[in-house]
C-alpha positions as CSV (number, residue, x, y, z in Angstrom):
1,M,20.5,93.2,-9.3
2,A,18.4,90.1,-8.4
3,V,21.5,88.6,-6.6
4,L,22.0,91.9,-4.8
5,G,18.4,91.9,-3.7
6,V,18.7,88.4,-2.3
7,I,21.9,89.3,-0.4
8,M,20.2,92.3,1.1
9,A,17.1,90.2,2.1
10,V,19.1,87.6,4.0
11,P,19.8,89.8,7.1
12,A,16.1,90.7,7.3
13,L,15.1,87.1,7.0
14,I,17.6,86.1,9.7
15,S,16.3,88.9,12.0
16,F,12.7,87.9,11.4
17,Y,13.5,84.2,12.2
18,V,15.4,85.2,15.4
19,L,12.5,87.4,16.6
20,W,10.1,84.6,15.9
21,V,12.1,82.1,17.9
22,I,12.4,84.6,20.8
23,S,8.6,85.2,20.7
24,M,8.0,81.4,20.8
25,L,10.3,81.0,23.7
26,L,8.8,84.0,25.6
27,R,5.2,83.0,25.1
28,P,5.2,80.3,27.7
29,V,7.1,82.6,30.1
30,F,4.4,85.3,29.6
31,V,1.6,82.8,30.1
32,I,3.2,81.3,33.2
33,S,3.9,84.9,34.6
34,V,0.2,85.9,34.1
35,G,-0.9,82.7,35.7
36,L,1.3,83.3,38.8
37,L,0.1,86.9,39.1
38,L,-3.5,85.7,39.0
39,W,-2.8,82.8,41.4
40,N,-1.2,85.3,43.9
41,F,-3.9,87.9,43.3
42,P,-3.7,89.6,46.7
43,S,0.0,90.1,46.3
44,T,-0.5,91.4,42.7
45,V,-3.0,93.9,44.0
46,L,-0.5,95.0,46.7
47,K,2.2,95.5,44.1
48,F,-0.1,97.6,42.0
49,K,-0.9,99.7,45.0
50,Q,2.8,100.1,45.6
51,V,3.3,101.4,42.1
52,V,0.5,103.8,42.5
53,N,1.8,105.1,45.8
54,T,5.3,105.4,44.4
55,A,4.0,107.6,41.6
56,A,1.8,109.7,44.0
57,Y,4.7,110.4,46.4
58,M,7.2,111.1,43.6
59,F,5.0,113.8,42.1
60,L,2.7,115.1,44.8
61,T,4.4,114.9,48.2
62,N,6.0,118.0,49.9
63,D,7.9,115.9,52.4
64,K,11.0,118.0,52.3
65,K,9.2,121.3,52.1
66,Y,8.9,122.8,55.6
67,K,10.2,125.8,57.4
68,K,13.2,125.9,59.6
69,L,12.0,126.7,63.1
70,P,13.2,130.0,64.5
71,D,15.6,129.8,67.4
72,P,13.7,129.6,70.7
73,N,14.1,132.3,73.4
74,M,16.6,130.7,75.8
75,D,15.1,132.7,78.6
76,D,12.1,130.3,78.4
77,F,14.3,127.4,79.4
78,K,15.8,129.3,82.3
79,V,12.4,129.5,84.0
80,K,11.5,125.8,83.7
81,H,12.5,123.0,81.3
82,E,12.6,119.3,81.0
83,R,15.5,117.3,79.5
84,K,15.5,114.0,77.6
85,T,18.5,111.9,76.5
86,I,18.2,110.5,73.0
87,I,20.5,108.1,71.1
88,F,20.1,108.0,67.4
89,V,21.0,104.7,65.7
90,R,21.2,104.8,61.9
91,H,20.0,101.7,60.0
92,G,22.5,99.5,58.1
93,E,22.8,99.7,54.3
94,S,19.5,98.9,52.5
95,C,18.9,97.2,49.2
96,W,18.0,100.6,47.8
97,N,21.3,102.0,49.0
98,D,23.1,99.0,47.5
99,T,21.6,99.7,44.1
100,F,21.7,103.5,43.9
101,N,24.3,104.8,46.3
102,A,28.1,104.3,46.3
103,G,28.2,103.9,50.1
104,E,31.6,102.6,51.1
105,R,32.5,101.7,47.5
106,S,34.7,103.9,45.3
107,K,32.8,105.8,42.6
108,L,34.5,103.7,39.9
109,D,33.5,100.4,41.6
110,F,29.9,101.8,42.0
111,L,29.7,102.8,38.3
112,K,31.0,99.4,37.2
113,G,28.5,97.5,39.3
114,F,25.5,99.8,38.7
115,L,23.9,98.1,35.7
116,P,24.4,94.5,37.0
117,G,23.1,95.6,40.4
118,L,20.1,97.3,38.9
119,L,19.4,94.1,36.8
120,L,19.7,91.9,39.9
121,A,17.3,94.3,41.8
122,S,14.8,94.2,39.0
123,L,14.8,90.5,38.6
124,T,14.5,90.0,42.4
125,E,11.5,92.4,42.4
126,I,9.9,90.3,39.6
127,Y,10.6,87.1,41.5
128,L,9.0,88.5,44.7
129,A,5.9,89.5,42.7
130,L,5.5,86.2,40.9
131,T,5.9,84.2,44.1
132,G,3.4,86.2,46.0
133,R,5.7,87.6,48.6
134,V,4.8,90.6,50.7
135,D,8.2,92.0,50.1
136,S,10.1,94.4,47.8
137,W,13.7,95.4,46.9
138,F,12.7,99.0,46.3
139,Y,9.5,99.7,48.4
140,D,10.2,100.0,52.1
141,S,13.6,98.7,51.1
142,P,15.0,96.1,53.7
143,L,18.6,95.7,54.9
144,S,20.9,94.4,52.3
145,E,23.3,91.5,53.0
146,Y,26.0,94.1,53.7
147,G,23.6,96.1,55.9
148,V,23.0,93.0,58.0
149,S,26.8,92.6,58.5
150,Q,27.1,96.3,59.5
151,I,24.6,95.9,62.2
152,T,26.1,92.6,63.3
153,R,29.3,94.6,63.9
154,L,27.3,97.1,66.1
155,A,26.0,94.1,68.1
156,E,29.6,92.9,68.5
157,F,30.7,96.3,69.7
158,L,28.1,96.3,72.4
159,K,29.5,93.0,73.7
160,R,33.1,94.2,73.9
161,P,34.6,95.6,77.1
162,P,34.4,99.4,77.0
163,T,37.6,101.5,76.8
164,T,36.5,104.5,78.9
165,P,34.1,105.2,81.7
166,E,32.0,107.3,79.4
167,E,31.8,104.6,76.8
168,K,30.8,102.1,79.5
169,K,28.0,104.4,80.6
170,Y,26.5,104.5,77.1
171,I,27.1,100.8,76.3
172,D,25.3,99.9,79.5
173,I,22.4,102.1,78.6
174,L,22.3,100.5,75.1
175,N,22.5,97.0,76.5
176,G,19.7,97.8,79.0
177,T,22.0,96.9,81.9
178,S,22.2,100.5,83.4
179,S,20.3,101.8,86.3
180,T,19.2,104.6,83.9
181,S,15.9,103.6,82.3
182,S,15.8,103.4,78.5
183,V,13.4,102.3,75.8
184,L,13.9,101.1,72.2
185,I,12.0,103.0,69.5
186,S,12.1,102.6,65.7
187,S,10.9,104.2,62.5
188,N,8.1,102.2,60.9
189,L,10.4,101.3,57.9
190,R,11.7,97.7,57.9
191,R,15.4,98.5,57.7
192,A,15.3,100.6,60.8
193,I,13.2,98.0,62.8
194,S,15.6,95.2,61.7
195,T,18.5,97.3,62.8
196,I,17.2,97.5,66.3
197,C,16.3,93.8,66.3
198,I,19.8,92.7,65.2
199,G,21.9,95.4,66.9
200,F,20.2,94.9,70.2
201,R,19.7,91.2,70.0
202,S,21.4,90.5,73.3
203,R,19.2,93.0,75.1
204,L,16.0,91.7,73.5
205,T,17.0,88.0,74.2
206,S,17.9,88.7,77.9
207,S,14.6,90.5,78.4
208,P,11.9,88.7,76.3
209,S,9.3,91.1,77.6
210,S,11.1,94.1,76.1
211,K,9.3,95.9,73.3
212,I,10.4,98.1,70.4
213,I,8.0,101.0,70.0
214,I,7.3,101.5,66.3
215,H,6.5,105.2,65.7
216,P,5.7,106.7,62.3
217,S,7.0,110.1,63.2
218,L,10.5,108.7,62.6
219,Q,9.7,107.7,59.0
220,E,12.3,109.0,56.5
221,I,12.1,112.4,54.8
222,S,12.0,111.8,51.1
223,R,9.8,111.1,48.1
224,N,11.5,107.8,47.1
225,P,9.7,104.5,47.3
226,D,12.2,103.1,49.8
227,T,10.9,105.6,52.3
228,L,7.3,104.3,52.1
229,S,6.0,101.8,54.7
230,I,4.9,98.4,53.4
231,T,3.4,97.5,56.8
232,P,-0.4,98.1,57.3
233,P,-1.5,100.0,60.4
234,Q,-1.2,98.0,63.7
235,T,0.1,95.0,61.8
236,L,3.3,93.1,62.6
237,V,6.3,93.5,60.3
238,E,7.1,90.8,57.8
239,P,10.8,89.8,57.7
240,S,12.5,90.2,54.3
241,W,13.8,87.3,52.2
242,I,17.4,88.4,53.2
243,E,16.7,88.3,56.9
244,K,15.0,84.9,56.7
245,R,18.1,83.5,55.1
246,L,20.9,85.4,56.9
247,Y,19.5,86.3,60.3
248,P,16.4,84.1,61.1
249,N,16.5,85.2,64.8
250,V,15.2,88.6,63.7
251,V,11.8,86.9,62.9
252,H,11.1,86.3,66.6
253,S,11.6,89.9,67.5
254,L,9.5,91.2,64.6
255,Q,6.7,88.9,65.6
256,N,6.9,89.1,69.4
257,Q,8.7,92.2,70.5
258,C,7.4,95.0,68.3
259,D,4.8,97.3,69.8
260,M,2.7,98.4,66.8
261,T,0.2,100.5,68.8
262,F,1.4,103.8,67.4
263,H,1.9,102.5,63.9
264,T,-0.8,104.2,61.9
265,G,0.5,103.2,58.5
266,N,2.4,105.0,55.8
267,K,3.0,108.7,56.1
268,P,0.1,110.7,54.6
269,L,0.7,112.8,51.4
270,T,-0.1,115.8,53.5
271,S,2.7,115.1,56.0
272,N,6.2,116.5,55.8
273,G,9.4,116.1,57.7
274,G,8.9,119.2,59.9
275,L,5.6,117.9,61.1
276,R,7.0,114.5,61.9
277,M,10.0,115.9,63.8
278,S,7.7,118.0,65.9
279,E,5.4,115.0,66.6
280,F,8.5,113.0,67.7
281,C,9.5,115.7,70.1
282,D,6.1,115.8,71.7
283,F,5.9,112.0,71.9
284,A,9.4,111.7,73.4
285,F,8.4,113.7,76.4
286,T,5.3,111.6,77.0
287,L,7.6,108.6,77.8
288,N,8.7,107.9,81.4
289,E,12.1,106.5,80.4
290,D,15.2,108.7,80.8
291,V,16.8,107.6,77.5
292,L,15.2,107.0,74.1
293,I,17.2,104.7,71.7
294,C,15.8,105.5,68.3
295,G,16.4,103.5,65.1
296,G,16.0,105.6,62.0
297,H,17.4,107.3,58.9
298,S,20.2,109.6,57.8
299,L,18.2,112.4,56.3
300,W,15.7,112.4,59.2
301,F,18.5,112.6,61.7
302,R,20.5,115.3,59.9
303,S,17.3,117.3,59.4
304,Y,16.5,116.9,63.1
305,F,19.9,118.3,64.1
306,R,19.4,121.2,61.6
307,Q,15.9,121.9,63.0
308,Y,16.7,121.9,66.7
309,L,20.3,123.0,67.0
310,P,20.7,126.8,67.3
311,S,21.3,128.5,64.0
312,S,24.7,129.6,65.2
313,S,25.8,126.0,65.6
314,K,28.4,124.7,63.2
315,H,28.3,121.1,64.4
316,V,29.1,118.4,61.9
317,A,25.7,116.8,62.6
318,K,24.0,119.5,60.6
319,V,26.2,118.8,57.6
320,K,27.1,115.2,57.4
321,K,25.0,112.0,57.6
322,M,25.5,109.5,60.3
323,V,27.3,106.3,59.1
324,N,25.3,103.1,58.7
325,G,25.0,101.5,62.2
326,G,26.3,104.7,63.9
327,C,25.1,105.7,67.4
328,V,25.0,109.3,68.5
329,K,23.9,110.5,71.9
330,F,22.5,114.0,72.7
331,E,20.1,115.8,75.0
332,V,17.0,117.8,74.0
333,L,15.4,120.4,76.2
334,R,11.7,121.2,76.3
335,A,10.1,124.4,77.6
336,V,6.4,125.3,77.4
337,K,5.3,128.5,75.7
338,G,1.7,129.4,74.9
339,G,0.7,125.9,75.9
340,K,3.0,124.3,73.4
341,G,6.3,122.5,73.7
342,V,9.4,124.4,72.5
343,Y,12.6,122.3,71.9
344,V,16.3,122.8,71.5
345,I,19.3,120.5,71.4
346,D,22.1,121.0,73.9
347,E,25.0,121.1,71.5
348,E,27.5,120.4,74.3
349,S,25.7,117.1,75.0
350,I,26.4,115.5,71.6
351,R,28.6,112.4,71.8
352,V,29.5,109.8,69.2
353,V,29.0,106.4,70.9
354,Y,29.8,104.3,67.8
355,G,30.6,105.1,64.2
356,G,29.8,108.7,64.0
357,F,29.3,110.9,60.9
């Protein structure tokens, strides 16, 4: 029995020894980590705020809860109406997308890479926190490496000779070489802003005085942390660690060509997608330019088509998301009823310029 007791005790002793060794090895790691967090105290506080904001929006926001607007009376548009051309540009794949969405990968490839990808994302987040970066993989998620390549392809498309007169018309507008006036606008989330900076690099370089209007009404509709803005009100956007390495030219545009006048910070808890879409419509018709080129997000864009296309419309834009880097043009009409703007999308005006749905 004594021999049996010794034999049974051996695994326990080995386990205890292994745990003791691990604890001895991790102790300096723990001490160094705490030291770095204290050394980079402002960044540590920011990370804590991000965690608190994430929890608040996950459980308290009603961002997706808003009513579908009733179809407007089209007779109101026959009396008098204004018309504005809008081109939606969906951002490239984000780090959040890379971790949690299959994207262009097969489901099998996504499942095989999910745990390694999640580990990489978590380790990167820890590294960014310990080194005091105003950055995040998850919060206001930036363009991934693949996302940068997607938007680089959009930029290359805009440099190629057009294949049809209609394509030439819209490429000239996107490039800012048309007689039709246009303006660049973006959501206040980093991946959308970087998409405009990279995709329209030639336009921004050839016209250094050009500005990208950053407008919070375009902020994505969701409760996830990747849809929360990391950039304080009226503050310039910090480039991500990926952009600094892969596309350093984006830094110049972020620091010199972003108009942060309208950026009031992160969306309030009391906000919702319906309110922001209405705000965007009102803002669009305050601008003098004929065409608005808007960098933004798939759920926001699809929600906008659902909100302002007639209920009878069966257009694919109400069902499918735009592809990463895709550009879709359409026209929205505005009439005034009871002193307020009433809006509807002209379904016949919808055109895929690049990518599509």
